C-alpha positions, 0 to 999 in steps of 0.5 A: 825168222820165217814161219812156214805155212802148214799145208791144207792137211795140217791147217791149224798146226805150227812150226817152231817159233825160230829158225831151223834150216835143216828141219825146214828143208828136210820136212818141213815138220809141224806140231800140234801142242795138246792135240789131245789133253797133255799129248803133243803131236808132230807131223809132215806131209809125205812128198817125193823129196822124202823118198829113197831110191826104192820108193820108200820113206828115206831112213834119214828123214825118219830119223830127223823127224824122230829127233824133231818129235823128241823136242815136241813131246818134251815141250812142256818139260823143257819150258823154253830151256836150251837143250840138245839130243844126247841119244836117238835110237830108231827102229824101222818097222815099215817104210811105205807112205803114199805121196800126200799122206800125213805122217805123224809122231807122238810119244811120252816122257818116261823119266825126267831129271834135273838135266835129262829127259827120257822119251819114247815114241812112234812115227805112224800113218793111221794104224801103221807104225813106221818107226819107233824111237827112244831118246834122251834130251839134255838141258843145257845153258844158253849158248853165247853168240860167238864173237868175231 
């Protein structure tokens, strides 16, 4: 397990205590639990590798970040349980992000059942909303390590 040091703009933020090679390569993404009382935030610093050929944030990156944010938003409800994304709907509103700018995500749980968590959120820079998203997380049983 290798924790990634946040960039200076996100000093004091952290990443998952674990290993997610795809998210680390895509972002890396960071979180701040209780950024405001009861509100968890996600963030990354925009760099050239996040852009598409037109110079905008890549849609796949925003979708990956929305998926990451689902789990940060649901952090307290999950209580270290294993879980997976069932759905993640993203709506693109704007895609411009200056290099070096911090992109944030936050949201709320709209409903939680014994096995499902329903979430809505937004990705933004300042007052500019880039993407809104909704998703459902399914709590699962721990996965057994495959035997070889």
